[in-house]
N, C-alpha and C positions, 0 to 999 in steps of 0.2 A: 661569417657575417660580414656584409659589406660595410666598410667604414663610411660614416657620414662626414666627409671633409667639411670643415668650417662650421659645423653646427654648434661648436663651443667658442666661436670667435668672440673675443671681448670678455670672456669669463676667466676668473682667477680661482685656483684651487690650491689646497694644501693636502699632501698625501703623507701620512706618517708611515714609518717603515718602508720608505720609498726606495731604499738602496738595492733591494733584491726581491725576487719572488713576485707575489701578487702586487706589491707596492710599486715595483719597477715597471711591471707590465701596465699598471694603471697610469702611471706618470707618462709613459710613452704614448698611450692611447689618448689621453687628454691633450697632450701637446700636439699630436698628429691631427686632432680635431679643432685645433685653434686656441686652446686654453693656455694660460701661463700658470706655471706650477711651482710652488715651494716644495722642495724635496726635503723632508724632515726625517732624520735617522741618526743613529749613533755610529754607523759604519762609515767613517769619513772617507776611506779609500774608495769604496764602491759608490758612495754618494757623490763624490767629486767627479768620478768617471762618468756617471750618468748625467750629471749637470753639463759636463763638457760635450757629451754626445747630443744632448737636447738643445744646447746653445742658449741664446738670449731669452728664450721663452721659459727658462727655468732658473732657479737658484737653489743651491744646497745650503742647509743650515743644520749644524749638529744639534740634535733635539732628543733629549731623554724624556720620553712621554710620561715617566713617573714623577717628573718635576714640573710643578705647575708653572714656574717661571719660564721653562723652556717652551711649553706649549703656548703660553701667552706671547712669548717672543716670536714664535713662528707666525702667529696671527698678525702681530704688529709688523713683521717683515713683509707679509703679503700686502698689507695696506700701504706701507711705506714705499715698497718697490713697485707695486703694480696698481695701487689705487683703490682696491676693493677686495672683497672675498665672497665668492659665489658658491664654492663647494668645499666642504671639509670632509676628508676621507680618513676616518679613524681605523687604521689598518694594522698598526704595529702590534707584534705579539710573538709568542713562542708557545710551544706545546707544554714543556716542562716534563718532569719525571713521572713515569708510571709507577705508582706505589699503592699498596693496599691502604685502606683508611687508617688502621691502627699504626701503620708505619709512616704516615705522612706528617712531616714536621709542620707545626703551626706557622713557622717562618716561611715555608714554601707556599702554603695557602695564601699568606698575606702578600708575598711577592707576586704571585700569579694574579691575584685580584687587583693589585696596584697596576700591573701592566695591562691587563685585559679588560678590567671594568672601570677602575678609577680613571684611567687615561681617557676612556671614552667619555666619561662625565666631564673631564677637564676640556677635552676637545669640543664638546657641545657647548660648554659654558663660555669659552672664550670666542668660539665662532659666532655664537648667538649675540654677543655684545656688539659685534660689528654688523651682523646681518639684520638685527632689529632696526638699526638706523637706516639701512638700505631698504627695509621692508621687502626683503627677498633673500633667498638662499636655499641650498640643499646640503644636508648633512647625511653622509652615508657611513654606517657602521658595519665593519666586516665581522660577522659572527662565525658560526660553524655548525655543521650537523651535530656536533657534540653538545650543542645547546638544546637540541630538541630530541635527541635519541641517546641512549646509553651505549657505552662501549667504544666510542669513537675518540676518546681522549681521557686523560687522567681526571680524577675527581675535581681538583681545583680548576682545571681548564674548562671542563663542561659547565661547572657552576658559574664561573666568571663570564663565560660567553652567554649563558642564559640570563644573567643579570644585565648584560649589555642589550639583550633583546627587550627586556622589560623597560629599561631606560629609554630605548628607542620609542616605545609606545607612549610613555608618559611625557617625554620631551616633545613628541609630535603633537600631542594634545595641547600642551602649553603654548608652543611656538606657532601654531597654525594661524593665530590671529595676526601674526607679524609676517605672514606669507613665507615662513621658513618651513621647509619640508624635512622630515627626519625619517629615514628608512634604513633597513638593514639587509645585507646579503648573507645568505647561509651557504657557504661553499661546502662541497663534499671533498672527495679525494682529489687534491690538486698536486701536481708534480712540482714541488718547490723544495728548497733547502730546509724548510721548517721541520719536515719529518725526520731527516737525518740529524738535525740539531737536537731534536727531542731524544734521539738515540745516543747522544753524546759524541757525535762525529765532529771533527774540526778540519780546517784546511782543505787540501785537495780531496781528501776522503769525503768530506761533506759535499763538495761540488759534484763528485762522481755519484753521490747517492741519489741525485735527482733522476738520473736515467734508470736506476734500479727501482725507484719509486714509480716512475712512469710505467715500467714493465709490470710491476706487481698490481697496479690499479686497473689493468686491462679488463678483468672480469669482476671488479669490485662492486660495480653498480649496473643497472640495466643497460645503459648506453655503454657499449663495449670499447671504451677508451678512457684514458686518464683525463682528468680535468687539467686545464692549462691556465696559467696566469691570465692569458688573453681572454679566456671565457669570463672570468670575474671582471676584468677591466672593461669589457664591452658593457656589462651590466651597470658598472659604476658610471660610465659615460652616459648611458641612457638616463640614469637617475640624476645626473648633473645637468642634463639638458632640459630645455623647455618642453620637450615632448612628454615629459613625466610631470608636468606642472600640477596635475590634479591627483597625484599619488603621494600619500604620506602615512606614516605609522605602519608600514607594511614590511613583511619578511619575504624576500624573494630567494627561493632556493636556486642555487647554481651548482647542482650536485649530480647531474647525469641520472637522476631518478633514484639516488641512493636511499632517500627517506621513504620511498615506496615499499621497501623491503628487498628480499632476495631477488636477484635476476631470475626471470622466467626461463627455464631451460627449454630449448627448442625441441628436445626429444622427450619432454615431460610425459605426454600422453602415451607414447610408445613404452616408456619405462613403467608407467603406472599399469598399463594393460598387462605387460609381461609379469609384473609383480603379483597381479591378481589371478593369474593362471594357476589352477591347482597343480600340485606336484604329484608325479606318479609314484 
């Protein structure tokens, strides 16, 4: 996809979970298109490195999205440092542990909902208080195919992402009169560290897992390649731009066709005919 240089000139964004994966790709894309970005994360090392890479168009802030004061602080920093807030990207998250329902601790359920659903509510809440006064703004919530199909994430993960989708709709309906748009992206299999993190990997092993995930996703969906952070970042940039000014309350799949169902095998008809032949 060709980057539209300068189409976000003058805009200010916050990206939660910005230190790696989809968040880092999104921050780079927004800055490349002219935006100034608050990088919000708890990974101080990676966050500081990204801020140094992006230069004066960005600033890193340690932000635990489960704490309302931290999210409010990120919004305040955007306004204090850059003068406004045009786009809030609620991206921070983790997959969590795969467990059967009878074996899922209530504490795990609560933690996942705090990270994946409550944080989206807080991001919308505090972005909206600034955007209402501006009478403009775009809020982008990063959901998942696990929100709309079963089997793509643990029970708490899928339920929390589904909650974020419903909040996207109701927030879009409320905030439309203030010219604030609220949309969600629904990524599929994306090669990031989040998959390895969900498997309990850490350190260098976690970093190496990204390439393994990329290889394993080759035939996971109809488009025969893994999703990349840039694929989601391009969609975020579109929703942040004025090109999407009449789009709100929508869910945009960035999934390589995953939610369509199984990939259609090129030799399907030949196999079907062979199977239909009578045996001697």
